[in-house]
KEKE-3310 file (N, C-alpha, C; in steps of 0.2 Angstrom, whole numbers, plus 5000, padded with zeros to 4 digits):
npx = (5633:5638:5629:5617:5622:5624:5610:5604:5611:5606:5593:5593:5598:5588:5578:5583:5583:5569:5565:5572:5566:5553:5554:5559:5548:5539:5544:5543:5540:5543:5536:5537:5527:5527:5519:5518:5530:5530:5534:5523:5514:5508:5518:5513:5507:5517:5528:5542:5554:5569:5578:5569:5565:5576:5581:5570:5570:5583:5580:5570:5576:5583:5574:5568:5573:5570:5564:5552:5549:5538:5533:5531:5525:5515:5501:5484:5483:5494:5490:5480:5486:5492:5488:5491:5504:5513:5518:5522:5524:5519:5523:5514:5515:5506:5493:5476:5458:5443:5427:5413:5400:5398:5406:5420:5438:5447:5461:5474:5481:5496:5492:5485:5469:5462:5473:5473:5461:5449:5437:5433:5430:5418:5410:5409:5420:5432:5437:5439:5453:5454:5466:5471:5473:5479:5479:5475:5466:5466:5466:5459:5457:5444:5435:5426:5434:5445:5438:5432:5440:5453:5466:5468:5473:5479:5491:5493:5498:5505:5500:5506:5498:5502:5494:5483:5470:5468:5463:5452:5439:5423:5425:5429:5428:5437:5448:5442:5439:5452:5457:5447:5452:5463:5473:5483:5485:5482:5490:5488:5483:5472:5467:5471:5488:5504:5516:5530:5529:5523:5533:5543:5537:5534:5546:5552:5543:5546:5559:5557:5549:5558:5572:5572:5563:5550:5533:5518:5509:5518:5527:5519:5514:5525:5527:5516:5511:5501:5501:5502:5489:5481:5468:5466:5473:5482:5484:5493:5487:5481:5473:5465:5458:5459:5470:5480:5490:5500:5508:5523:5534:5540:5556:5559:5569:5579:5572:5571:5584:5587:5579:5584:5597:5595:5589:5599:5609:5603:5602:5615:5619:5612:5617:5631:5631:5636:5631:5621)
npy = (5305:5306:5299:5308:5319:5313:5310:5322:5328:5320:5323:5337:5337:5330:5339:5350:5345:5343:5356:5363:5356:5360:5374:5376:5372:5381:5394:5410:5412:5416:5417:5414:5413:5408:5407:5412:5409:5395:5380:5372:5380:5386:5393:5404:5411:5411:5420:5423:5429:5429:5438:5446:5437:5432:5444:5447:5436:5438:5450:5447:5437:5446:5448:5436:5420:5409:5406:5401:5393:5392:5386:5376:5369:5376:5372:5366:5358:5363:5377:5375:5372:5384:5394:5388:5386:5395:5407:5423:5433:5434:5433:5433:5429:5428:5423:5429:5427:5435:5433:5437:5436:5433:5442:5441:5438:5425:5415:5409:5392:5382:5371:5362:5360:5344:5338:5332:5325:5333:5331:5332:5345:5358:5367:5380:5382:5378:5383:5387:5394:5405:5410:5424:5420:5408:5391:5382:5377:5382:5376:5386:5395:5400:5413:5405:5393:5398:5401:5389:5378:5380:5375:5379:5395:5411:5421:5436:5439:5447:5449:5450:5452:5448:5450:5454:5465:5462:5469:5475:5487:5483:5470:5463:5451:5440:5446:5450:5437:5432:5441:5438:5425:5428:5435:5449:5461:5465:5468:5474:5476:5488:5486:5480:5475:5477:5464:5468:5480:5477:5468:5477:5487:5480:5476:5488:5491:5481:5484:5496:5492:5484:5487:5501:5501:5505:5510:5501:5510:5520:5514:5508:5520:5525:5515:5515:5520:5529:5515:5512:5503:5492:5493:5504:5515:5508:5506:5502:5497:5495:5484:5480:5497:5504:5506:5498:5506:5510:5499:5490:5478:5466:5462:5447:5438:5443:5443:5429:5425:5431:5424:5411:5412:5416:5405:5395:5400:5399:5385:5381:5386:5378:5366:5367:5370:5366:5352:5353)
npz = (5685:5672:5665:5667:5660:5647:5644:5644:5633:5623:5623:5621:5608:5601:5603:5596:5583:5580:5582:5572:5560:5562:5561:5548:5541:5544:5542:5535:5517:5500:5483:5466:5453:5438:5426:5413:5407:5404:5397:5393:5387:5372:5358:5354:5365:5375:5386:5389:5400:5406:5412:5420:5429:5435:5442:5450:5458:5465:5472:5480:5488:5497:5507:5510:5515:5508:5491:5481:5465:5452:5436:5423:5433:5437:5441:5443:5454:5462:5463:5472:5484:5488:5497:5509:5510:5517:5511:5511:5501:5485:5468:5454:5439:5425:5414:5412:5411:5406:5413:5406:5409:5422:5428:5433:5435:5428:5434:5425:5423:5419:5413:5400:5393:5394:5397:5410:5421:5429:5437:5450:5452:5451:5437:5441:5449:5442:5427:5409:5400:5387:5377:5368:5350:5353:5350:5360:5374:5392:5409:5422:5437:5447:5457:5465:5466:5474:5486:5490:5487:5489:5500:5517:5523:5518:5526:5530:5517:5503:5487:5471:5457:5441:5429:5415:5418:5432:5443:5437:5435:5442:5440:5452:5459:5460:5466:5479:5484:5486:5496:5506:5508:5516:5511:5512:5504:5487:5472:5456:5438:5431:5418:5401:5398:5391:5389:5391:5397:5408:5415:5417:5425:5436:5440:5444:5454:5464:5467:5474:5484:5491:5490:5493:5503:5503:5506:5501:5495:5491:5482:5472:5468:5461:5451:5444:5431:5418:5406:5389:5379:5367:5371:5378:5391:5405:5422:5437:5452:5469:5481:5496:5497:5508:5522:5516:5510:5518:5521:5523:5516:5527:5534:5533:5532:5541:5553:5554:5556:5568:5577:5576:5581:5594:5599:5598:5606:5618:5619:5619:5631:5640:5638:5642:5655:5672:5682:5697)
capx = (5633:5639:5622:5613:5625:5622:5603:5603:5613:5602:5586:5594:5599:5582:5574:5585:5581:5562:5564:5574:5561:5547:5556:5560:5542:5535:5547:5540:5543:5540:5535:5536:5523:5529:5515:5519:5536:5529:5534:5517:5510:5510:5523:5509:5505:5522:5531:5548:5559:5573:5580:5565:5564:5583:5581:5565:5573:5588:5577:5566:5581:5585:5569:5566:5578:5567:5560:5550:5548:5534:5532:5528:5521:5509:5496:5478:5485:5498:5486:5475:5489:5495:5486:5493:5511:5518:5520:5521:5524:5518:5523:5510:5516:5501:5488:5470:5453:5437:5421:5409:5393:5398:5410:5426:5444:5450:5468:5476:5486:5500:5489:5481:5463:5462:5479:5471:5454:5447:5430:5431:5428:5412:5411:5410:5427:5437:5435:5444:5455:5455:5471:5470:5478:5482:5475:5473:5462:5470:5462:5459:5454:5439:5434:5424:5439:5448:5434:5429:5444:5460:5468:5470:5472:5485:5492:5496:5501:5505:5500:5507:5495:5504:5489:5479:5463:5467:5459:5448:5433:5417:5427:5432:5426:5443:5452:5439:5440:5459:5457:5444:5456:5468:5478:5483:5485:5483:5492:5487:5482:5465:5466:5476:5495:5509:5521:5536:5528:5521:5539:5547:5534:5534:5553:5552:5539:5550:5565:5555:5547:5563:5578:5570:5559:5544:5526:5514:5506:5523:5530:5514:5514:5531:5527:5508:5509:5498:5504:5497:5487:5476:5461:5466:5478:5482:5487:5494:5483:5481:5466:5459:5461:5461:5475:5486:5494:5506:5511:5529:5536:5544:5562:5558:5576:5582:5568:5572:5591:5587:5576:5588:5603:5592:5587:5605:5612:5600:5603:5622:5620:5609:5622:5637:5630:5638:5626:5622)
capy = (5312:5306:5297:5314:5323:5310:5310:5329:5329:5317:5327:5343:5336:5329:5346:5355:5342:5345:5364:5364:5354:5364:5381:5376:5371:5387:5400:5414:5411:5420:5413:5417:5409:5411:5403:5415:5406:5388:5376:5369:5385:5387:5398:5410:5414:5411:5426:5421:5434:5427:5444:5448:5432:5433:5450:5446:5431:5442:5455:5443:5434:5451:5448:5430:5415:5404:5409:5395:5395:5388:5387:5371:5366:5381:5368:5367:5355:5368:5382:5373:5373:5391:5398:5384:5385:5399:5412:5430:5437:5430:5436:5428:5431:5424:5425:5428:5428:5439:5430:5443:5435:5433:5448:5440:5436:5418:5415:5403:5388:5380:5364:5362:5356:5337:5334:5329:5325:5337:5330:5334:5352:5361:5373:5387:5382:5377:5385:5386:5401:5405:5415:5426:5417:5402:5386:5377:5380:5380:5376:5392:5395:5405:5415:5400:5389:5401:5401:5383:5373:5381:5373:5383:5402:5415:5425:5443:5438:5452:5445:5454:5448:5451:5448:5459:5466:5459:5474:5479:5489:5479:5463:5462:5445:5436:5450:5449:5430:5432:5445:5434:5420:5429:5439:5456:5466:5463:5473:5472:5481:5489:5485:5476:5477:5473:5460:5471:5485:5473:5466:5483:5490:5476:5476:5495:5490:5477:5488:5501:5489:5480:5491:5507:5500:5510:5507:5499:5516:5524:5510:5508:5527:5526:5511:5515:5522:5524:5512:5511:5496:5493:5494:5510:5515:5503:5508:5498:5499:5490:5482:5485:5504:5507:5502:5495:5511:5511:5493:5489:5471:5465:5459:5441:5435:5446:5440:5422:5424:5433:5418:5405:5414:5416:5398:5392:5403:5396:5378:5381:5388:5372:5360:5367:5371:5361:5350:5355)
capz = (5682:5665:5663:5666:5654:5641:5643:5642:5627:5618:5623:5617:5601:5598:5603:5590:5576:5580:5581:5565:5555:5562:5559:5541:5538:5545:5541:5529:5511:5494:5478:5459:5449:5431:5421:5406:5404:5404:5391:5391:5383:5365:5357:5353:5372:5380:5387:5393:5402:5412:5415:5425:5434:5439:5446:5455:5463:5469:5476:5485:5493:5502:5512:5511:5514:5503:5486:5477:5458:5448:5429:5421:5438:5439:5440:5447:5461:5466:5465:5478:5491:5489:5504:5515:5509:5521:5507:5513:5495:5479:5462:5450:5432:5423:5409:5415:5406:5409:5412:5405:5412:5430:5430:5437:5431:5430:5434:5421:5425:5414:5411:5394:5394:5392:5400:5416:5423:5435:5438:5456:5453:5447:5432:5445:5453:5437:5420:5404:5398:5380:5376:5361:5345:5355:5348:5365:5380:5398:5415:5425:5443:5448:5464:5469:5468:5479:5492:5492:5485:5491:5507:5522:5522:5517:5532:5528:5511:5498:5480:5465:5451:5435:5424:5413:5421:5439:5447:5432:5439:5441:5440:5458:5463:5462:5471:5485:5486:5489:5502:5511:5510:5520:5508:5515:5498:5480:5467:5449:5433:5430:5411:5398:5399:5387:5393:5392:5401:5414:5418:5419:5430:5442:5443:5448:5460:5469:5469:5479:5490:5495:5491:5496:5509:5502:5507:5495:5492:5488:5477:5467:5465:5456:5445:5442:5424:5414:5401:5383:5377:5362:5374:5382:5396:5410:5428:5442:5458:5474:5484:5497:5496:5515:5526:5512:5507:5523:5523:5521:5517:5533:5533:5536:5533:5547:5559:5555:5559:5575:5580:5576:5585:5601:5601:5598:5612:5624:5619:5621:5638:5644:5636:5645:5662:5676:5686:5704)
cpx = (5634:5632:5617:5615:5623:5615:5601:5605:5609:5595:5587:5595:5592:5577:5576:5583:5573:5561:5566:5569:5555:5548:5556:5553:5538:5538:5544:5544:5540:5540:5534:5533:5523:5525:5516:5525:5535:5530:5528:5512:5512:5515:5519:5507:5511:5526:5537:5552:5563:5576:5576:5565:5570:5583:5576:5567:5578:5585:5573:5570:5584:5580:5567:5572:5576:5563:5558:5548:5544:5533:5528:5523:5516:5503:5490:5480:5489:5495:5482:5479:5493:5494:5489:5501:5516:5521:5518:5521:5523:5518:5519:5510:5512:5496:5481:5465:5447:5431:5416:5402:5393:5403:5416:5432:5446:5457:5470:5481:5491:5497:5484:5474:5463:5469:5478:5464:5453:5440:5428:5429:5422:5414:5412:5417:5432:5434:5440:5446:5457:5459:5471:5476:5481:5477:5472:5469:5466:5465:5464:5455:5449:5439:5431:5429:5443:5445:5433:5435:5451:5461:5470:5469:5479:5485:5496:5500:5500:5505:5501:5504:5497:5500:5486:5472:5462:5463:5455:5441:5427:5419:5431:5431:5432:5447:5449:5440:5447:5460:5453:5447:5462:5473:5478:5482:5486:5485:5491:5485:5474:5463:5471:5482:5499:5514:5527:5535:5526:5528:5543:5544:5534:5541:5554:5548:5543:5556:5563:5553:5552:5569:5577:5566:5553:5538:5523:5512:5512:5526:5525:5513:5519:5530:5520:5507:5505:5503:5499:5495:5482:5469:5461:5472:5477:5486:5488:5491:5483:5474:5468:5463:5462:5466:5481:5491:5501:5509:5518:5531:5541:5551:5562:5564:5579:5579:5570:5579:5591:5584:5580:5594:5601:5591:5594:5609:5609:5601:5611:5623:5617:5614:5628:5637:5632:5632:5627:5624)
cpy = (5311:5303:5303:5318:5320:5311:5317:5331:5326:5321:5334:5342:5334:5335:5350:5352:5344:5352:5365:5362:5359:5371:5381:5375:5377:5394:5404:5413:5416:5415:5417:5412:5411:5406:5405:5411:5398:5385:5373:5374:5385:5393:5405:5414:5414:5417:5425:5428:5432:5432:5446:5443:5432:5439:5450:5442:5435:5447:5452:5440:5439:5451:5441:5425:5410:5407:5403:5398:5390:5390:5382:5368:5371:5377:5369:5364:5360:5374:5381:5373:5379:5394:5394:5383:5390:5405:5419:5435:5432:5434:5431:5431:5426:5427:5425:5429:5431:5434:5436:5442:5436:5438:5446:5438:5429:5418:5408:5399:5386:5373:5365:5358:5349:5334:5331:5329:5328:5337:5332:5341:5354:5366:5380:5387:5382:5379:5384:5393:5400:5411:5417:5423:5411:5396:5381:5381:5378:5380:5383:5392:5401:5408:5409:5394:5391:5400:5394:5377:5374:5379:5379:5391:5406:5419:5431:5443:5444:5448:5451:5450:5451:5449:5454:5459:5463:5463:5478:5481:5485:5471:5461:5456:5441:5440:5449:5442:5429:5435:5441:5428:5421:5434:5446:5461:5462:5469:5470:5477:5482:5488:5481:5479:5473:5470:5464:5477:5482:5471:5472:5486:5486:5476:5483:5494:5487:5481:5493:5498:5486:5484:5497:5507:5504:5506:5505:5505:5520:5520:5509:5515:5528:5522:5511:5516:5528:5521:5511:5504:5497:5494:5500:5510:5511:5506:5502:5501:5493:5489:5478:5492:5507:5502:5500:5499:5511:5505:5493:5481:5470:5461:5452:5437:5437:5443:5433:5421:5426:5427:5412:5406:5414:5409:5394:5394:5399:5388:5377:5382:5381:5367:5361:5369:5365:5359:5352:5349)
cpz = (5674:5662:5662:5660:5647:5639:5641:5635:5621:5618:5619:5610:5597:5598:5597:5584:5575:5578:5574:5560:5556:5560:5551:5538:5539:5544:5534:5523:5506:5488:5471:5455:5442:5425:5414:5403:5403:5397:5388:5387:5376:5364:5356:5360:5377:5380:5391:5394:5408:5415:5421:5431:5439:5444:5451:5460:5468:5474:5482:5490:5498:5508:5514:5510:5509:5498:5481:5470:5455:5441:5426:5426:5441:5438:5445:5454:5465:5468:5471:5484:5492:5495:5510:5515:5513:5517:5510:5507:5489:5473:5457:5443:5428:5418:5414:5409:5410:5408:5412:5408:5419:5433:5435:5432:5433:5429:5430:5424:5419:5411:5405:5396:5390:5394:5406:5417:5429:5437:5445:5457:5448:5442:5436:5448:5448:5430:5415:5401:5391:5378:5369:5356:5347:5353:5354:5370:5387:5404:5419:5431:5444:5455:5468:5471:5474:5486:5494:5491:5488:5498:5511:5521:5521:5524:5530:5522:5506:5491:5475:5459:5444:5429:5421:5417:5428:5443:5442:5436:5437:5440:5446:5462:5465:5467:5478:5488:5489:5495:5508:5513:5514:5517:5511:5509:5492:5476:5460:5445:5433:5422:5408:5398:5394:5391:5395:5397:5408:5418:5421:5425:5437:5445:5447:5454:5466:5471:5474:5485:5494:5496:5495:5502:5509:5504:5501:5491:5488:5482:5471:5464:5460:5450:5442:5434:5423:5409:5395:5382:5371:5365:5379:5387:5402:5416:5433:5449:5463:5478:5491:5498:5503:5519:5522:5511:5512:5524:5520:5521:5522:5530:5536:5537:5539:5553:5560:5558:5566:5579:5581:5581:5592:5603:5602:5604:5618:5625:5621:5628:5642:5643:5641:5653:5666:5680:5693:5708)
residu = (MET:TRP:ALA:VAL:VAL:ALA:THR:ALA:ALA:ILE:LEU:ILE:ALA:ALA:THR:LEU:LEU:VAL:TYR:SER:TYR:THR:TYR:GLN:GLN:SER:GLN:PRO:LYS:ALA:ALA:ILE:ILE:ASP:GLU:LEU:SER:SER:SER:GLN:LEU:SER:SER:MET:SER:ARG:ARG:GLN:ASN:GLN:THR:PHE:ILE:THR:GLU:ALA:GLN:GLU:LEU:LEU:HIS:GLU:ARG:PHE:SER:GLU:VAL:ASP:TYR:TYR:SER:ASP:ASN:ALA:THR:VAL:ASP:ASN:TYR:LYS:THR:LEU:ALA:SER:SER:GLY:TYR:LYS:LEU:ILE:ILE:TRP:ARG:VAL:HIS:SER:ALA:LEU:ASN:LEU:ASN:SER:LYS:TYR:ILE:ALA:ILE:CYS:SER:SER:GLU:ARG:PHE:GLY:SER:LYS:ASN:TYR:ASP:GLN:TYR:SER:ASN:ASP:GLN:LEU:THR:LEU:CYS:ASN:ILE:THR:ASP:ASP:PRO:TYR:LEU:TYR:PHE:ALA:ILE:THR:PRO:LYS:PHE:ILE:GLU:GLU:SER:MET:ASP:GLY:LYS:PHE:GLU:ASP:THR:VAL:ILE:ILE:LEU:MET:SER:CYS:ASN:GLY:LEU:LYS:PRO:GLU:TYR:GLY:LYS:THR:ALA:GLU:ALA:LEU:ILE:GLN:LYS:GLY:ALA:LYS:ILE:LEU:VAL:SER:TRP:ASP:ASN:TRP:ILE:GLU:SER:SER:ASP:ASN:ASP:ASN:ALA:ILE:THR:LEU:LEU:LEU:GLN:HIS:LEU:ILE:VAL:GLN:ASN:SER:THR:ILE:GLY:GLU:ALA:VAL:GLY:VAL:ALA:ARG:GLY:PRO:TYR:PRO:SER:ILE:TYR:GLY:PRO:SER:GLU:LEU:ILE:TYR:TYR:PRO:HIS:THR:ASP:ALA:ALA:ASN:TYR:ARG:ILE:PRO:ASP:TYR:ARG:LYS:ASP:ASN:VAL:ALA:ALA:VAL:THR:GLY:PHE:ALA:GLY:ALA:ALA:TYR:TYR:VAL:LYS:THR:LYS:GLU:PRO:ASP)
# end
């Protein structure tokens, strides 16, 4: 009898370890990609706002047990793995650049041109971002990078792209590539946006999405604007326009706790059951 009990205990312990590891690897997460605060950017283009980051992290922790933060490590290599990292919500606080010929926006990394060799990517996949008044160039990813170089797929991921022109009319290739890669919704700006207005509007958006449990349509409607810029008014919008309006951010934290509690209860029952 003791041999049976000991064997059962070892098997249960091993099962719990495997389950715990698998669960930790697969549980939904959120990410804040804060390229704008990176120390790798020149002072001309750095836009630090720790108040925004702290509040965003606190809000995300109400729905997610794990929130990853990228800044200096907002690199091309880490962009490559975003779709396969289990993120259900990504706040992408980042510079972008317009490609006027091919009509897309390039999403900037924190890596300066020349800091690393990226010969494995074609010019269609990886380009250079020229930020106004910044003496340096930065690597930036394109729609082709998202389509051809990103590992895996997003799974119902909401992406809040805090960049100018993220959903600029006639520049929708990057947004479409993210949706085709599995993203559920992209929220971004239709024109240029000042940094302070950007941070304030997205804070308001997150408060309504998480604290008020508003739908995407409701939350974007509150935070939409328009906000002034030197290139005309800018509004917060979302894509795709169908079905996205009624989506709410699930409470992944509550779902995770329920799953763990249920499994632990079952394990406890098996462990203490008397042998026949």
